[in-house]
C-alpha positions as CSV (number, residue, x, y, z in Angstrom):
1,M,-35.4,-19.2,13.6
2,N,-34.2,-18.2,9.7
3,S,-30.7,-18.5,8.6
4,P,-29.1,-15.5,7.4
5,S,-28.9,-15.1,3.7
6,P,-25.7,-16.1,1.9
7,I,-23.3,-13.2,1.1
8,P,-23.3,-13.2,-3.2
9,P,-20.3,-13.3,-4.8
10,T,-18.4,-9.5,-5.9
11,R,-18.9,-9.8,-10.0
12,L,-16.2,-8.2,-11.5
13,M,-15.8,-6.8,-15.1
14,L,-12.2,-7.2,-16.5
15,I,-11.3,-5.2,-19.7
16,A,-7.4,-5.0,-21.3
17,D,-5.4,-4.1,-24.3
18,F,-8.0,-3.5,-26.6
19,E,-11.4,-1.7,-27.1
20,H,-14.0,-4.4,-27.0
21,P,-16.9,-4.1,-29.5
22,F,-18.9,-5.8,-27.0
23,V,-18.4,-3.3,-24.7
24,Y,-17.8,0.1,-26.7
25,R,-21.0,0.5,-28.1
26,S,-24.1,2.6,-27.6
27,S,-26.7,0.2,-26.4
28,F,-24.1,-0.8,-23.5
29,P,-24.1,-2.1,-20.4
30,R,-27.2,-3.9,-21.8
31,D,-27.0,-7.8,-22.5
32,I,-24.0,-8.0,-19.6
33,P,-24.4,-9.1,-16.4
34,E,-24.7,-6.8,-13.5
35,V,-21.4,-6.2,-12.2
36,D,-19.9,-4.6,-9.2
37,M,-16.7,-3.5,-10.2
38,V,-14.4,-2.7,-13.4
39,L,-10.9,-3.5,-13.3
40,G,-8.7,-2.4,-16.6
41,A,-5.6,-4.1,-16.6
42,G,-3.6,-1.7,-18.9
43,D,-3.3,-0.2,-22.4
44,L,-6.6,0.8,-22.6
45,A,-7.2,4.4,-23.9
46,G,-8.5,7.2,-21.8
47,S,-11.5,7.8,-23.9
48,Y,-12.6,3.9,-23.3
49,L,-11.9,4.2,-19.7
50,E,-14.3,7.3,-19.3
51,F,-16.4,5.7,-21.7
52,V,-17.2,2.6,-19.2
53,A,-17.0,4.8,-16.4
54,T,-19.7,6.9,-17.8
55,K,-22.3,4.2,-19.1
56,L,-21.6,2.0,-16.1
57,P,-22.0,3.6,-12.6
58,R,-19.6,1.6,-10.8
59,P,-16.1,1.7,-9.4
60,V,-13.5,1.8,-12.4
61,L,-10.0,1.0,-11.4
62,Y,-7.4,0.8,-13.9
63,V,-3.2,0.4,-14.1
64,P,-1.6,2.1,-16.9
65,G,0.2,-0.2,-19.6
66,N,3.2,-0.1,-21.5
67,H,2.0,2.3,-24.6
68,G,0.8,5.2,-22.9
69,N,-2.4,5.5,-24.3
70,E,-4.4,6.1,-20.9
71,K,-4.1,9.8,-21.4
72,L,-6.4,12.2,-22.7
73,I,-5.3,15.0,-25.2
74,E,-7.2,17.9,-25.6
75,N,-6.0,21.0,-27.3
76,G,-2.3,20.0,-27.0
77,V,-3.3,19.5,-23.3
78,S,-2.6,16.1,-21.7
79,S,-5.4,15.0,-18.6
80,D,-5.9,11.6,-16.8
81,P,-9.4,10.1,-17.6
82,G,-12.7,11.2,-15.7
83,G,-14.6,9.3,-13.5
84,V,-11.9,6.4,-12.8
85,T,-8.8,5.4,-10.5
86,N,-5.5,5.1,-11.4
87,L,-4.4,2.1,-9.0
88,H,-0.6,2.3,-9.8
89,G,1.5,1.9,-6.6
90,K,-1.5,1.9,-4.6
91,V,-3.5,-0.1,-2.1
92,L,-7.5,0.7,-1.9
93,E,-10.5,-0.9,-0.1
94,V,-13.4,-0.7,-2.7
95,G,-16.7,-2.3,-2.2
96,G,-15.4,-4.6,0.3
97,L,-12.4,-5.6,-1.5
98,V,-8.8,-4.8,-1.1
99,V,-7.1,-4.2,-4.2
100,A,-3.3,-3.2,-5.1
101,G,-2.2,-1.9,-8.6
102,W,0.9,-2.1,-10.2
103,G,1.1,-0.7,-14.1
104,G,3.5,-1.3,-16.8
105,A,5.8,-4.0,-18.0
106,P,9.6,-5.2,-17.7
107,K,11.6,-2.5,-19.4
108,Y,12.4,-4.4,-22.9
109,R,13.5,-1.0,-25.2
110,E,15.6,1.6,-24.5
111,K,13.3,4.5,-24.8
112,G,8.9,4.5,-24.1
113,E,6.8,5.3,-21.0
114,G,5.2,2.2,-19.1
115,Q,7.9,0.2,-18.5
116,Y,10.5,-0.8,-15.5
117,T,13.4,-2.0,-14.4
118,P,13.8,-4.8,-11.6
119,L,15.1,-2.2,-9.5
120,E,12.3,-0.1,-10.0
121,A,9.6,-3.2,-9.7
122,W,11.5,-3.9,-6.6
123,H,10.9,-0.7,-5.1
124,G,7.6,-0.8,-6.4
125,F,6.4,-3.7,-4.8
126,A,8.4,-3.0,-1.6
127,K,6.0,0.0,-1.2
128,L,2.7,-2.2,-1.9
129,A,3.9,-4.8,0.6
130,W,4.8,-1.8,3.4
131,Q,1.1,-0.5,2.8
132,L,-0.3,-4.4,3.4
133,R,2.1,-4.5,6.8
134,L,0.5,-1.1,7.8
135,R,-3.0,-2.6,7.0
136,K,-2.1,-6.1,8.8
137,L,-1.0,-4.0,11.9
138,A,-4.1,-2.0,12.1
139,G,-6.2,-5.1,12.0
140,K,-7.6,-4.2,8.4
141,R,-8.6,-6.8,5.7
142,P,-5.6,-8.5,3.9
143,L,-5.2,-8.2,0.0
144,D,-7.9,-9.8,-2.0
145,I,-7.0,-8.2,-5.6
146,L,-3.7,-7.7,-7.5
147,L,-4.6,-5.5,-10.8
148,T,-1.5,-5.2,-13.2
149,H,-0.7,-5.0,-16.7
150,A,2.2,-7.4,-17.0
151,P,2.0,-11.2,-15.8
152,P,3.7,-12.8,-13.3
153,L,6.2,-15.7,-14.3
154,G,4.3,-18.8,-15.1
155,P,1.7,-20.1,-17.6
156,H,0.9,-16.7,-18.6
157,A,4.3,-15.1,-19.6
158,G,5.3,-14.7,-22.7
159,S,8.1,-16.5,-25.0
160,D,9.2,-13.2,-26.3
161,F,11.3,-10.8,-24.5
162,A,8.8,-8.2,-24.3
163,H,6.0,-10.0,-22.8
164,R,8.4,-12.0,-20.2
165,G,6.6,-12.4,-16.5
166,C,8.1,-10.3,-13.7
167,V,10.2,-12.1,-11.0
168,E,9.1,-9.4,-8.4
169,M,5.8,-9.6,-8.8
170,T,5.9,-13.2,-8.8
171,K,7.5,-13.1,-5.3
172,F,4.9,-10.5,-4.1
173,I,2.1,-12.8,-4.9
174,A,3.5,-16.0,-3.0
175,H,4.2,-13.7,-0.2
176,F,0.5,-11.7,-0.1
177,K,-1.2,-14.9,-1.5
178,P,-4.1,-12.5,-3.3
179,R,-7.1,-14.5,-4.0
180,L,-7.6,-13.1,-7.4
181,V,-4.4,-11.5,-9.9
182,V,-5.9,-9.7,-12.8
183,H,-3.1,-9.0,-15.5
184,G,-3.2,-8.3,-19.6
185,H,-0.6,-7.6,-21.9
186,I,-0.4,-11.5,-23.3
187,H,-3.4,-11.4,-25.9
188,E,-5.4,-14.4,-26.3
189,Y,-4.0,-15.5,-29.7
190,E,-0.9,-16.6,-28.1
191,G,-2.8,-20.0,-27.3
192,R,-2.4,-19.7,-23.6
193,K,-5.5,-20.6,-21.1
194,L,-6.8,-17.3,-20.0
195,E,-6.5,-18.7,-16.4
196,Y,-5.0,-20.7,-13.7
197,T,-4.1,-21.3,-10.1
198,T,-0.9,-21.2,-8.6
199,P,0.5,-24.0,-6.1
200,E,-0.6,-21.3,-3.4
201,G,-4.0,-20.9,-4.2
202,T,-4.1,-17.8,-6.4
203,R,-6.5,-17.1,-9.0
204,V,-4.5,-15.6,-12.0
205,V,-6.7,-14.4,-14.9
206,N,-5.6,-12.6,-18.2
207,A,-8.2,-9.9,-19.0
208,Y,-7.6,-9.6,-22.4
209,G,-10.5,-7.9,-24.1
210,Y,-13.8,-8.3,-21.7
211,R,-14.2,-10.8,-19.5
212,V,-16.8,-11.1,-16.3
213,V,-15.6,-13.4,-13.0
214,E,-17.0,-13.7,-9.5
215,L,-15.2,-13.7,-6.6
216,A,-16.5,-15.4,-3.8
217,P,-17.0,-14.1,-0.2
218,A,-13.9,-14.4,2.0
219,S,-13.9,-14.1,6.1
220,E,-13.7,-10.6,6.8
221,K,-11.1,-11.3,9.7
222,T,-8.9,-14.0,7.8
223,G,-9.4,-13.3,3.9
224,S,-9.5,-16.8,3.5
225,R,-9.8,-17.6,-0.1
226,V,-13.2,-19.1,-1.6
227,E,-13.4,-20.7,-4.9
228,S,-14.2,-17.9,-7.7
229,E,-16.0,-18.7,-11.2
230,T,-16.1,-17.4,-14.7
231,V,-19.6,-16.2,-15.8
232,N,-20.1,-17.4,-19.3
233,I,-21.5,-14.9,-21.7
């Protein structure tokens, strides 16, 4: 009797913080691996998000950053980019994965959108937690991925005030233990490793620019974590 074929990993394209020339080109998506989903971790122009969604027929989820450039402006009218999903403050199940989103960055200046106070972060993550608890009561799949702009506390948190880690996010991750956290906001020129694993086993990846990662299958009932790998391009 033949054994069932193993379930392949989910391949994720991660983008954040600037329009990567390997992505923003006429021949895209030629020369990139087949991907199942695109995750945008903030500070991405709405036109860039629309470009990716138009050229790549896969779900494109994003959270806003702290520069407010996701909106499209035409004839003085502001609109959301088409063909993509703003995940900020939401929990969605897409392609068999449960993904939660939280955009923006901890407040670091008096004015400007895309910032939140500790109280706003507490309230936002409490709402995400409530959605996940309702899913658990309904016997649904637990959280697989948390998509954010700012990083949690830890190795990816910036040394300056504007790029510090988010306390409330860190507590949320420790409690719900997503398999993968994807963030932006921290530019790789700051010399940090692009990914690390928390003591609880959550893989944290800086999506700055463009990356492709694989997320191995997890138990449908328990959502138990399985090792993930980076695809070298």
